TIMI-2910 file (N, C-alpha, C, CB; in pm, 1 decimal, decimal comma, always signed):
<rs>
+----------+----------+----------+----------+----------+----------+----------+----------+----------+----------+----------+----------+------+
!      n_x !      n_y !      n_z !     ca_x !     ca_y !     ca_z !      c_x !      c_y !      c_z !     cb_x !     cb_y !     cb_z ! resn !
+----------+----------+----------+----------+----------+----------+----------+----------+----------+----------+----------+----------+------+
! +11150,4 ! +13078,1 ! +11613,4 ! +11039,3 ! +13006,8 ! +11577,9 ! +10884,9 ! +13044,4 ! +11619,4 ! +11069,1 ! +12887,2 ! +11623,7 !  Met !
! +10817,9 ! +13080,0 ! +11579,4 ! +10662,5 ! +13090,2 ! +11622,9 ! +10580,9 ! +12959,7 ! +11698,3 ! +10581,0 ! +13118,9 ! +11483,9 !  Ser !
! +10526,0 ! +12961,2 ! +11741,8 ! +10381,7 ! +12802,3 ! +11792,9 ! +10360,9 ! +12744,0 ! +11683,6 ! +10192,5 ! +12841,5 ! +11851,4 !  Phe !
! +10323,8 ! +12839,0 ! +11615,3 ! +10206,6 ! +12819,0 ! +11446,2 ! +10378,9 ! +12714,7 ! +11437,8 ! +10148,7 ! +13039,7 ! +11263,3 !  Ala !
! +10442,6 ! +12818,1 ! +11319,6 ! +10551,3 ! +12714,0 ! +11314,2 ! +10616,2 ! +12636,4 ! +11312,2 ! +10579,2 ! +12697,6 ! +11322,1 !  Gln !
! +10639,9 ! +12575,1 ! +11499,8 ! +10667,8 ! +12441,1 ! +11563,8 ! +10570,1 ! +12402,6 ! +11535,9 ! +10700,4 ! +12417,8 ! +11697,8 !  Val !
! +10472,9 ! +12423,2 ! +11497,1 ! +10338,4 ! +12306,9 ! +11464,7 ! +10273,7 ! +12236,2 ! +11381,1 ! +10253,7 ! +12332,5 ! +11479,8 !  Leu !
! +10325,7 ! +12376,3 ! +11240,0 ! +10335,6 ! +12307,4 ! +11144,2 ! +10435,4 ! +12206,5 ! +11100,2 ! +10325,9 ! +12376,0 ! +11079,2 !  Ile !
! +10519,6 ! +12190,2 ! +11148,0 ! +10707,7 ! +12183,5 ! +11070,7 ! +10681,4 ! +11959,0 ! +11220,9 ! +10935,9 ! +12453,8 ! +11192,8 !  Leu !
! +10570,1 ! +12004,3 ! +11343,5 ! +10567,4 ! +11896,4 ! +11356,0 ! +10446,7 ! +11779,0 ! +11259,4 ! +10561,9 ! +11908,8 ! +11489,4 !  Gly !
! +10382,7 ! +11838,4 ! +11228,9 ! +10235,4 ! +11749,3 ! +11197,7 ! +10307,2 ! +11717,7 ! +10983,5 ! +10007,5 ! +11912,8 ! +11231,5 !  Val !
! +10440,9 ! +11836,4 ! +10991,0 ! +10501,1 ! +11759,0 ! +10808,6 ! +10585,9 ! +11622,7 ! +10874,9 ! +10664,1 ! +11902,1 ! +10678,6 !  Gln !
! +10699,0 ! +11623,5 ! +10951,5 ! +10723,7 ! +11519,8 ! +11019,9 ! +10625,3 ! +11393,2 ! +11055,9 ! +10762,3 ! +11573,7 ! +11117,0 !  Ile !
! +10509,9 ! +11348,9 ! +11112,2 ! +10479,0 ! +11236,8 ! +11196,5 ! +10375,5 ! +11261,0 ! +10963,0 ! +10376,7 ! +11253,1 ! +11442,5 !  Trp !
! +10345,1 ! +11365,9 ! +10901,6 ! +10274,5 ! +11272,3 ! +10829,0 ! +10448,1 ! +11190,0 ! +10654,8 ! +10080,3 ! +11408,6 ! +10753,3 !  Gly !
! +10538,7 ! +11287,7 ! +10677,0 ! +10638,5 ! +11171,6 ! +10640,2 ! +10660,6 ! +11112,0 ! +10703,1 ! +10738,6 ! +11179,2 ! +10604,9 !  Thr !
! +10685,9 ! +11036,5 ! +10840,7 ! +10691,9 ! +10932,9 ! +10896,1 ! +10572,2 ! +10815,0 ! +10853,6 ! +10696,2 ! +10975,0 ! +11027,0 !  Ala !
! +10467,6 ! +10859,5 ! +10875,6 ! +10306,9 ! +10794,7 ! +10834,0 ! +10293,8 ! +10791,1 ! +10705,9 ! +10175,1 ! +10876,5 ! +10881,3 !  Gly !
! +10405,4 ! +10824,6 ! +10624,5 ! +10377,9 ! +10827,2 ! +10426,6 ! +10545,8 ! +10700,9 ! +10398,9 ! +10417,6 ! +11094,9 ! +10311,5 !  Ala !
! +10567,7 ! +10746,8 ! +10495,4 ! +10672,7 ! +10592,0 ! +10479,3 ! +10651,5 ! +10458,2 ! +10507,8 ! +10782,1 ! +10592,0 ! +10555,7 !  Val !
! +10580,1 ! +10472,9 ! +10651,3 ! +10553,9 ! +10333,3 ! +10746,9 ! +10408,0 ! +10303,0 ! +10602,2 ! +10483,4 ! +10373,6 ! +10993,6 !  Val !
! +10317,8 ! +10372,7 ! +10555,1 ! +10217,4 ! +10296,7 ! +10509,1 ! +10256,6 ! +10238,7 ! +10346,4 ! +10082,7 ! +10390,7 ! +10519,6 !  Cys !
! +10381,8 ! +10334,2 ! +10281,1 ! +10439,1 ! +10266,5 ! +10228,5 ! +10469,4 ! +10158,6 ! +10259,6 ! +10500,5 ! +10305,9 ! +10205,9 !  Ile !
! +10580,2 ! +10091,2 ! +10285,5 ! +10596,2 !  +9911,4 ! +10337,6 ! +10549,8 !  +9867,5 ! +10419,6 ! +10703,1 !  +9854,8 ! +10375,8 !  Leu !
! +10435,2 !  +9890,1 ! +10475,7 ! +10327,8 !  +9806,5 ! +10509,0 ! +10303,2 !  +9823,4 ! +10397,7 ! +10229,1 !  +9824,5 ! +10610,7 !  Phe !
! +10235,7 !  +9870,5 ! +10296,4 ! +10111,3 !  +9748,6 ! +10176,4 ! +10210,0 !  +9715,8 ! +10120,0 !  +9970,1 !  +9807,0 ! +10044,8 !  Leu !
! +10295,6 !  +9796,7 ! +10073,8 ! +10384,5 !  +9677,1 !  +9982,3 ! +10458,1 !  +9571,8 ! +10067,9 ! +10510,9 !  +9749,7 !  +9887,2 !  Leu !
! +10460,9 !  +9485,1 ! +10114,1 ! +10489,9 !  +9354,5 ! +10269,1 ! +10450,2 !  +9416,3 ! +10328,7 ! +10629,0 !  +9292,9 ! +10344,7 !  Val !
! +10456,3 !  +9444,1 ! +10439,1 ! +10421,6 !  +9411,4 ! +10625,1 ! +10184,2 !  +9397,2 ! +10636,0 ! +10516,9 !  +9655,4 ! +10767,2 !  Gly !
! +10155,8 !  +9425,4 ! +10497,2 ! +10013,8 !  +9301,8 ! +10545,4 !  +9995,3 !  +9216,0 ! +10497,6 !  +9884,6 !  +9322,8 ! +10541,1 !  Ile !
! +10078,2 !  +9195,4 ! +10320,4 ! +10057,2 !  +9052,8 ! +10275,7 ! +10127,3 !  +8952,5 ! +10421,2 ! +10154,2 !  +9026,5 ! +10101,1 !  Asp !
! +10187,7 !  +9026,1 ! +10527,5 ! +10268,2 !  +8891,3 ! +10530,5 ! +10174,0 !  +8870,8 ! +10705,1 ! +10501,5 !  +8909,4 ! +10521,4 !  Arg !
! +10142,6 !  +8988,4 ! +10749,5 ! +10073,6 !  +8985,5 ! +10869,1 !  +9887,0 !  +8925,5 ! +10863,4 ! +10093,4 !  +9148,7 ! +10919,2 !  Ile !
!  +9869,4 !  +8941,2 ! +10698,6 !  +9698,4 !  +8942,7 ! +10685,2 !  +9743,8 !  +8884,6 ! +10616,9 !  +9581,8 !  +9046,5 ! +10656,9 !  Asp !
!  +9687,4 !  +8709,8 ! +10581,6 !  +9697,2 !  +8636,1 ! +10484,0 !  +9610,0 !  +8692,8 ! +10376,8 !  +9671,6 !  +8508,0 ! +10520,7 !  Pro !
!  +9403,1 !  +8701,3 ! +10474,6 !  +9349,7 !  +8714,1 ! +10348,5 !  +9353,2 !  +8883,2 ! +10255,8 !  +9200,2 !  +8661,4 ! +10379,8 !  Ala !
!  +9428,0 !  +8944,1 ! +10350,9 !  +9505,4 !  +9047,1 ! +10226,4 !  +9533,0 !  +9100,6 ! +10097,2 !  +9573,1 !  +9038,3 ! +10218,0 !  Ala !
!  +9589,7 !  +8927,9 !  +9985,2 !  +9686,9 !  +8919,7 !  +9981,0 !  +9645,4 !  +8903,4 !  +9816,7 !  +9757,2 !  +8829,8 ! +10078,8 !  Arg !
!  +9673,5 !  +8917,8 !  +9738,3 !  +9622,8 !  +8975,5 !  +9590,4 !  +9508,0 !  +9040,7 !  +9582,4 !  +9602,7 !  +8876,4 !  +9491,5 !  Asp !
!  +9424,2 !  +9136,2 !  +9721,1 !  +9348,3 !  +9233,2 !  +9755,1 !  +9348,5 !  +9340,2 !  +9657,4 !  +9381,5 !  +9273,7 !  +9874,6 !  Ala !
!  +9409,4 !  +9458,6 !  +9606,3 !  +9448,6 !  +9547,4 !  +9630,3 !  +9364,0 !  +9690,9 !  +9590,8 !  +9557,2 !  +9523,1 !  +9588,8 !  Tyr !
!  +9261,3 !  +9613,6 !  +9630,8 !  +9180,1 !  +9711,6 !  +9531,9 !  +9086,3 !  +9848,4 !  +9712,2 !  +9003,0 !  +9553,8 !  +9389,4 !  Ala !
!  +9150,1 !  +9778,2 !  +9779,1 !  +9087,8 !  +9827,7 !  +9913,3 !  +9202,1 !  +9924,1 ! +10001,3 !  +9040,6 !  +9682,4 ! +10010,0 !  Phe !
!  +9338,9 !  +9874,8 !  +9971,5 !  +9419,1 !  +9916,3 !  +9991,1 !  +9443,6 ! +10105,8 ! +10010,6 !  +9468,4 !  +9843,8 !  +9909,0 !  Arg !
!  +9450,0 ! +10160,5 !  +9883,1 !  +9427,2 ! +10281,5 !  +9824,2 !  +9365,9 ! +10347,4 !  +9999,7 !  +9301,0 ! +10270,3 !  +9661,5 !  Pro !
!  +9244,1 ! +10290,0 ! +10045,5 !  +9108,2 ! +10341,1 ! +10150,2 !  +9162,3 ! +10298,2 ! +10279,1 !  +8937,1 ! +10258,2 ! +10122,0 !  Leu !
!  +9315,7 ! +10184,9 ! +10335,3 !  +9410,3 ! +10222,1 ! +10423,9 !  +9445,0 ! +10327,2 ! +10376,1 !  +9509,8 ! +10142,0 ! +10449,6 !  Leu !
!  +9534,6 ! +10425,0 ! +10333,4 !  +9629,1 ! +10540,8 ! +10382,4 !  +9604,9 ! +10599,3 ! +10476,3 !  +9649,3 ! +10633,5 ! +10310,9 !  Ile !
!  +9538,7 ! +10682,8 ! +10434,5 !  +9471,4 ! +10832,4 ! +10527,0 !  +9590,4 ! +10762,1 ! +10682,2 !  +9195,7 ! +10830,5 ! +10571,8 !  Pro !
!  +9419,7 ! +10643,1 ! +10748,2 !  +9427,9 ! +10564,1 ! +10835,6 !  +9572,3 ! +10565,6 ! +10930,5 !  +9399,0 ! +10449,3 ! +10767,4 !  Gly !
!  +9650,9 ! +10484,7 ! +10781,3 !  +9798,5 ! +10409,3 ! +10795,0 !  +9850,6 ! +10552,7 ! +10861,1 !  +9894,8 ! +10341,7 ! +10620,9 !  Ile !
!  +9785,2 ! +10692,8 ! +10777,5 !  +9936,8 ! +10730,4 ! +10773,6 !  +9873,2 ! +10849,1 ! +10965,8 ! +10012,6 ! +10856,1 ! +10548,7 !  Val !
!  +9759,8 ! +10881,9 ! +11015,7 !  +9798,9 ! +10900,0 ! +11052,3 !  +9834,4 ! +10838,3 ! +11207,3 !  +9772,5 ! +10971,3 ! +11007,0 !  Val !
!  +9754,8 ! +10674,8 ! +11284,7 !  +9813,8 ! +10622,2 ! +11344,8 !  +9960,2 ! +10610,2 ! +11331,6 !  +9760,0 ! +10543,2 ! +11345,3 !  Ile !
! +10048,4 ! +10607,6 ! +11256,7 ! +10135,8 ! +10486,6 ! +11191,4 ! +10229,4 ! +10490,1 ! +11357,6 ! +10250,7 ! +10536,2 ! +10996,8 !  Trp !
! +10281,9 ! +10516,3 ! +11494,7 ! +10330,0 ! +10441,1 ! +11532,8 ! +10257,4 ! +10327,9 ! +11563,6 ! +10385,0 ! +10484,3 ! +11601,5 !  Pro !
! +10105,4 ! +10275,4 ! +11613,3 ! +10075,1 ! +10199,5 ! +11656,5 ! +10059,9 ! +10116,3 ! +11495,2 !  +9973,9 ! +10233,7 ! +11760,3 !  Leu !
! +10012,8 ! +10170,5 ! +11408,7 ! +10007,3 ! +10028,4 ! +11290,9 ! +10164,0 !  +9931,5 ! +11266,6 !  +9966,0 ! +10108,5 ! +11104,3 !  Val !
! +10252,1 ! +10049,8 ! +11254,0 ! +10413,8 !  +9954,1 ! +11358,8 ! +10427,9 !  +9876,9 ! +11440,8 ! +10496,4 ! +10010,2 ! +11439,0 !  Leu !
! +10377,6 !  +9984,5 ! +11532,2 ! +10386,7 !  +9864,6 ! +11678,2 ! +10280,2 !  +9733,2 ! +11677,1 ! +10336,9 !  +9958,1 ! +11843,2 !  Trp !
! +10222,2 !  +9732,3 ! +11614,4 ! +10129,8 !  +9633,7 ! +11599,9 ! +10182,2 !  +9518,2 ! +11458,7 !  +9977,6 !  +9720,6 ! +11575,7 !  Arg !
! +10215,5 !  +9600,4 ! +11383,8 ! +10327,2 !  +9496,2 ! +11280,6 ! +10477,8 !  +9374,1 ! +11324,4 ! +10409,2 !  +9622,2 ! +11186,5 !  Trp !
! +10560,4 !  +9473,4 ! +11371,9 ! +10687,5 !  +9451,1 ! +11484,2 ! +10622,8 !  +9295,8 ! +11523,6 ! +10698,1 !  +9594,0 ! +11650,0 !  Trp !
! +10441,6 !  +9371,3 ! +11642,4 ! +10450,4 !  +9276,0 ! +11720,8 ! +10401,0 !  +9109,8 ! +11648,2 ! +10365,9 !  +9330,5 ! +11840,6 !  Thr !
! +10361,8 !  +9103,3 ! +11563,5 ! +10303,0 !  +9050,6 ! +11444,8 ! +10439,7 !  +8917,2 ! +11371,2 ! +10265,3 !  +9212,5 ! +11329,5 !  Leu !
! +10542,0 !  +9016,7 ! +11365,7 ! +10608,8 !  +9009,3 ! +11323,7 ! +10689,8 !  +8915,4 ! +11365,5 ! +10627,7 !  +9091,9 ! +11310,3 !  Glu !
! +10727,4 !  +8924,9 ! +11453,7 ! +10763,2 !  +8872,9 ! +11699,4 ! +10704,6 !  +8709,7 ! +11703,9 ! +10582,9 !  +9016,6 ! +11888,5 !  Lys !
! +10536,2 !  +8736,6 ! +11690,8 ! +10547,9 !  +8631,6 ! +11750,9 ! +10550,8 !  +8509,4 ! +11656,6 ! +10452,5 !  +8630,6 ! +11842,5 !  Leu !
! +10485,7 !  +8536,4 ! +11466,1 ! +10535,6 !  +8470,7 ! +11367,7 ! +10684,3 !  +8407,2 ! +11429,5 ! +10543,6 !  +8570,9 ! +11240,0 !  Ala !
! +10783,4 !  +8510,0 ! +11413,8 ! +10901,6 !  +8457,5 ! +11385,9 ! +10968,8 !  +8330,8 ! +11568,6 ! +11008,8 !  +8633,0 ! +11337,9 !  Arg !
! +10870,0 !  +8382,5 ! +11589,8 ! +10894,6 !  +8318,7 ! +11723,5 ! +10795,4 !  +8155,1 ! +11732,4 ! +10837,9 !  +8449,6 ! +11854,9 !  Asp !
! +10717,2 !  +8169,1 ! +11687,4 ! +10671,6 !  +7958,9 ! +11650,5 ! +10489,8 !  +8033,4 ! +11710,7 ! +10801,6 !  +7744,2 ! +11839,6 !  Gly !
! +10436,3 !  +8121,4 ! +11751,6 ! +10292,8 !  +8107,2 ! +11794,9 ! +10205,9 !  +8065,5 ! +11664,3 ! +10237,0 !  +8252,7 ! +11862,4 !  Cys !
! +10149,1 !  +7962,7 ! +11728,6 ! +10013,9 !  +7984,6 ! +11635,8 !  +9948,8 !  +8033,0 ! +11569,3 !  +9954,5 !  +7988,0 ! +11648,8 !  Pro !
!  +9910,6 !  +8144,8 ! +11692,9 !  +9768,1 !  +8264,1 ! +11701,2 !  +9857,6 !  +8325,6 ! +11607,9 !  +9706,6 !  +8371,8 ! +11869,5 !  Ser !
!  +9967,1 !  +8394,9 ! +11636,9 ! +10003,2 !  +8451,2 ! +11533,2 !  +9993,0 !  +8445,3 ! +11408,5 ! +10073,7 !  +8453,8 ! +11539,7 !  Ala !
!  +9958,3 !  +8340,1 ! +11312,2 !  +9980,8 !  +8340,8 ! +11166,9 !  +9850,8 !  +8299,9 ! +11138,0 ! +10098,7 !  +8249,4 ! +11104,8 !  Ala !
!  +9737,9 !  +8404,0 ! +11101,3 !  +9594,1 !  +8429,0 ! +11064,9 !  +9649,5 !  +8298,2 ! +10998,1 !  +9519,9 !  +8581,5 ! +10978,7 !  Val !
!  +9520,5 !  +8156,5 ! +10966,6 !  +9511,9 !  +8095,4 ! +10868,3 !  +9321,7 !  +8138,8 ! +10756,1 !  +9544,9 !  +7933,9 ! +10943,1 !  Gln !
!  +9344,8 !  +8112,0 ! +10674,2 !  +9196,5 !  +8171,1 ! +10533,2 !  +9133,3 !  +8087,0 ! +10571,9 !  +9202,3 !  +8164,7 ! +10337,6 !  Val !
!  +9045,1 !  +7967,4 ! +10515,8 !  +8961,6 !  +7900,1 ! +10514,5 !  +9016,4 !  +7890,5 ! +10367,5 !  +8827,1 !  +7939,1 ! +10567,1 !  Pro !
!  +9005,7 !  +7742,3 ! +10302,1 !  +9053,9 !  +7694,3 ! +10224,5 !  +9174,5 !  +7724,7 ! +10171,1 !  +8987,3 !  +7690,3 ! +10167,0 !  Gly !
!  +9313,5 !  +7742,8 ! +10184,4 !  +9373,0 !  +7762,3 ! +10225,9 !  +9490,3 !  +7628,5 ! +10277,3 !  +9305,3 !  +7835,3 ! +10281,4 !  Glu !
!  +9579,4 !  +7617,8 ! +10201,9 !  +9654,2 !  +7530,7 ! +10304,1 !  +9858,7 !  +7574,9 ! +10342,5 !  +9631,9 !  +7352,1 ! +10218,4 !  Asp !
!  +9804,0 !  +7527,5 ! +10408,5 ! +10002,7 !  +7630,1 ! +10489,0 !  +9995,1 !  +7667,7 ! +10628,9 ! +10053,6 !  +7833,6 ! +10411,0 !  Gly !
+----------+----------+----------+----------+----------+----------+----------+----------+----------+----------+----------+----------+------+
</rs>
């Protein structure tokens, strides 16, 4: 296997993992970590390229905020002005 084939395989694996994280994050995660993003579906397609490229950072940040929210950290819950809760 040549270097070019290994490189292309690595990019394909990275892109596939990024696509999976992107789908899960945009369908489930973004509403949980950013209440202001609820029902804001028009901007989500704009996030796809960035999430696919930096998916490890997105996954780490999502996991960190979920963990903080589960532990009851008040700074983890983003409050939107005008919303109760």
